C-alpha positions as a LaTeX table, in Angstrom:
\begin{tabular}{lrrr}
\hline
Residue & $x$ (\AA) & $y$ (\AA) & $z$ (\AA) \\
\hline
Unk1 & 19.50 & $-39.93$ & $-78.17$ \\
Unk2 & 21.57 & $-40.07$ & $-75.36$ \\
Unk3 & 21.28 & $-39.24$ & $-71.88$ \\
Unk4 & 23.05 & $-36.24$ & $-71.19$ \\
Unk5 & 25.41 & $-36.47$ & $-68.32$ \\
Unk6 & 25.38 & $-33.76$ & $-65.44$ \\
Unk7 & 27.89 & $-35.27$ & $-62.59$ \\
Unk8 & 31.51 & $-37.86$ & $-62.85$ \\
Unk9 & 32.62 & $-39.09$ & $-59.57$ \\
Unk10 & 35.41 & $-40.87$ & $-58.89$ \\
Unk11 & 35.58 & $-42.87$ & $-55.86$ \\
Unk12 & 37.47 & $-45.55$ & $-54.28$ \\
Unk13 & 35.37 & $-47.80$ & $-51.58$ \\
Unk14 & 36.54 & $-50.73$ & $-50.42$ \\
Unk15 & 35.06 & $-54.14$ & $-51.82$ \\
Unk16 & 32.28 & $-55.62$ & $-51.37$ \\
Unk17 & 31.33 & $-53.04$ & $-47.82$ \\
Unk18 & 30.17 & $-50.33$ & $-49.64$ \\
Unk19 & 27.78 & $-47.97$ & $-47.40$ \\
Unk20 & 25.57 & $-44.97$ & $-47.27$ \\
Unk21 & 28.04 & $-43.58$ & $-44.68$ \\
Unk22 & 30.89 & $-40.75$ & $-45.87$ \\
Unk23 & 32.28 & $-40.62$ & $-48.14$ \\
Unk24 & 30.00 & $-42.18$ & $-50.47$ \\
Unk25 & 27.03 & $-40.95$ & $-48.99$ \\
Unk26 & 28.06 & $-37.37$ & $-49.09$ \\
Unk27 & 28.84 & $-38.15$ & $-52.37$ \\
Unk28 & 26.03 & $-39.63$ & $-54.69$ \\
Unk29 & 23.93 & $-37.33$ & $-52.06$ \\
Unk30 & 24.59 & $-34.40$ & $-53.44$ \\
Unk31 & 24.63 & $-35.66$ & $-57.51$ \\
Unk32 & 21.24 & $-36.95$ & $-56.42$ \\
Unk33 & 22.01 & $-40.90$ & $-57.05$ \\
Unk34 & 19.82 & $-43.19$ & $-55.04$ \\
Unk35 & 22.78 & $-44.52$ & $-52.40$ \\
Unk36 & 20.44 & $-47.97$ & $-51.16$ \\
Unk37 & 20.32 & $-49.22$ & $-54.75$ \\
Unk38 & 24.32 & $-47.80$ & $-55.79$ \\
Unk39 & 25.09 & $-49.31$ & $-52.74$ \\
Unk40 & 23.30 & $-52.55$ & $-53.45$ \\
Unk41 & 25.04 & $-52.84$ & $-56.55$ \\
Unk42 & 28.48 & $-51.93$ & $-55.90$ \\
Unk43 & 28.59 & $-54.15$ & $-52.93$ \\
Unk44 & 27.51 & $-57.77$ & $-55.62$ \\
Unk45 & 29.87 & $-56.78$ & $-58.33$ \\
Unk46 & 32.79 & $-56.20$ & $-56.05$ \\
Unk47 & 31.71 & $-59.82$ & $-53.87$ \\
Unk48 & 34.89 & $-61.51$ & $-55.56$ \\
Unk49 & 37.70 & $-58.98$ & $-54.61$ \\
Unk50 & 37.26 & $-58.81$ & $-51.12$ \\
Unk51 & 39.69 & $-57.08$ & $-49.33$ \\
Unk52 & 40.98 & $-54.68$ & $-51.57$ \\
Unk53 & 40.26 & $-50.89$ & $-52.37$ \\
Unk54 & 38.56 & $-50.73$ & $-55.99$ \\
Unk55 & 37.99 & $-47.24$ & $-57.13$ \\
Unk56 & 34.60 & $-46.98$ & $-59.09$ \\
Unk57 & 33.96 & $-44.26$ & $-61.85$ \\
Unk58 & 30.53 & $-42.87$ & $-61.28$ \\
Unk59 & 27.95 & $-41.39$ & $-64.56$ \\
Unk60 & 25.50 & $-39.33$ & $-63.75$ \\
Unk61 & 23.17 & $-38.49$ & $-66.24$ \\
Unk62 & 20.34 & $-35.52$ & $-66.36$ \\
Unk63 & 17.43 & $-38.54$ & $-65.15$ \\
Unk64 & 19.31 & $-38.97$ & $-61.86$ \\
Unk65 & 19.70 & $-42.26$ & $-62.98$ \\
Unk66 & 23.76 & $-43.51$ & $-63.07$ \\
Unk67 & 26.30 & $-45.62$ & $-64.96$ \\
Unk68 & 29.67 & $-46.97$ & $-62.99$ \\
Unk69 & 32.78 & $-48.59$ & $-63.45$ \\
Unk70 & 35.41 & $-50.73$ & $-61.80$ \\
Unk71 & 38.27 & $-50.26$ & $-62.22$ \\
Unk72 & 41.31 & $-52.21$ & $-60.95$ \\
Unk73 & 42.26 & $-52.48$ & $-57.22$ \\
Unk74 & 45.35 & $-49.47$ & $-56.89$ \\
Unk75 & 48.96 & $-50.95$ & $-57.69$ \\
Unk76 & 50.27 & $-49.38$ & $-54.00$ \\
Unk77 & 47.90 & $-51.92$ & $-52.56$ \\
Unk78 & 48.66 & $-54.57$ & $-54.87$ \\
Unk79 & 52.18 & $-54.33$ & $-53.91$ \\
Unk80 & 51.53 & $-54.04$ & $-50.62$ \\
Unk81 & 49.39 & $-56.90$ & $-50.12$ \\
Unk82 & 52.10 & $-59.03$ & $-51.89$ \\
Unk83 & 54.75 & $-58.07$ & $-49.39$ \\
Unk84 & 53.34 & $-58.69$ & $-46.86$ \\
Unk85 & 53.49 & $-55.50$ & $-44.69$ \\
Unk86 & 51.16 & $-52.72$ & $-44.05$ \\
Unk87 & 53.02 & $-49.91$ & $-45.31$ \\
Unk88 & 55.10 & $-48.44$ & $-47.27$ \\
Unk89 & 59.09 & $-47.15$ & $-46.20$ \\
Unk90 & 59.57 & $-43.13$ & $-45.05$ \\
Unk91 & 63.16 & $-43.24$ & $-45.86$ \\
Unk92 & 62.87 & $-45.64$ & $-49.07$ \\
Unk93 & 66.99 & $-44.81$ & $-49.79$ \\
Unk94 & 67.57 & $-46.17$ & $-45.98$ \\
Unk95 & 65.33 & $-48.44$ & $-44.64$ \\
Unk96 & 63.34 & $-50.53$ & $-46.82$ \\
Unk97 & 59.64 & $-52.40$ & $-45.80$ \\
Unk98 & 59.59 & $-55.75$ & $-47.91$ \\
Unk99 & 60.38 & $-57.41$ & $-50.81$ \\
Unk100 & 58.21 & $-58.64$ & $-53.45$ \\
Unk101 & 59.90 & $-61.09$ & $-56.03$ \\
Unk102 & 58.98 & $-60.57$ & $-59.58$ \\
Unk103 & 56.92 & $-63.90$ & $-60.61$ \\
Unk104 & 54.28 & $-61.42$ & $-57.71$ \\
Unk105 & 55.65 & $-58.53$ & $-59.76$ \\
Unk106 & 54.84 & $-59.67$ & $-63.16$ \\
Unk107 & 51.78 & $-61.08$ & $-61.75$ \\
Unk108 & 50.30 & $-57.50$ & $-60.04$ \\
Unk109 & 51.65 & $-56.19$ & $-63.54$ \\
Unk110 & 49.03 & $-58.31$ & $-65.25$ \\
Unk111 & 45.67 & $-57.65$ & $-63.08$ \\
Unk112 & 46.52 & $-53.40$ & $-63.61$ \\
Unk113 & 47.79 & $-54.09$ & $-67.25$ \\
Unk114 & 44.00 & $-52.63$ & $-68.40$ \\
Unk115 & 44.86 & $-49.76$ & $-66.23$ \\
Unk116 & 48.22 & $-48.51$ & $-67.34$ \\
Unk117 & 49.88 & $-47.03$ & $-70.21$ \\
Unk118 & 51.94 & $-49.91$ & $-71.22$ \\
Unk119 & 52.23 & $-51.44$ & $-74.50$ \\
Unk120 & 53.23 & $-54.89$ & $-73.57$ \\
Unk121 & 53.82 & $-56.68$ & $-69.79$ \\
Unk122 & 57.84 & $-55.96$ & $-69.84$ \\
Unk123 & 56.17 & $-51.69$ & $-69.92$ \\
Unk124 & 53.69 & $-52.55$ & $-67.76$ \\
Unk125 & 56.45 & $-54.27$ & $-64.24$ \\
Unk126 & 58.84 & $-51.19$ & $-65.05$ \\
Unk127 & 55.73 & $-48.94$ & $-64.13$ \\
Unk128 & 54.92 & $-51.17$ & $-60.66$ \\
Unk129 & 58.82 & $-51.93$ & $-60.40$ \\
Unk130 & 59.29 & $-48.63$ & $-59.94$ \\
Unk131 & 55.63 & $-47.75$ & $-57.77$ \\
Unk132 & 57.71 & $-50.57$ & $-55.83$ \\
Unk133 & 60.86 & $-48.24$ & $-55.89$ \\
Unk134 & 59.52 & $-45.37$ & $-54.46$ \\
Unk135 & 57.45 & $-47.76$ & $-51.42$ \\
Unk136 & 60.33 & $-49.24$ & $-50.66$ \\
Unk137 & 59.81 & $-52.25$ & $-51.09$ \\
Unk138 & 62.89 & $-54.19$ & $-53.22$ \\
Unk139 & 61.80 & $-56.81$ & $-56.00$ \\
Unk140 & 63.95 & $-59.21$ & $-55.73$ \\
Unk141 & 64.92 & $-62.16$ & $-58.48$ \\
\hline
\end{tabular}
C-alpha cells in the first residue's frame, strides 16, 4: 500500500549549502521533517552543483518520512552565470546587461531540457532565448 502524502514543499536552496536556518528549517519543521537529516542528504546530493541555486520538491508522508527530487537550476541563474553578470537589466529595451553566444544558449537549453515543456532542442532554445530577452541579455551569432 502506498504511503499517504501529507505535504509537498518546493524550496530553492544553494547547492551544498543547506542549513537549518530560515528559510529551510522553519519550512521543514512545520512539515514534521527531520531537518538535520534532510540538510545532510541534500548537501551530499548537490555537492557537484555548488554555485547554483537548486530547486527541490519535498514530499512528506504521514509517518514523517520524506522523499526529495532535485530539479535543474533556474534558467535565469544559468543565463546570468553564462553572461558573467550579477543581474539582468531593469530596462531591457533600452540598456542591455550582457550577452551570450548561441553555443552557450544551446548548452543551457540542453541542461534545462528535462524541466522544460519542449519537444526538441530548438524549442528549448527558443524558451531560453525568451528568458534572455526579458532579462536584457543579447544572444549573439
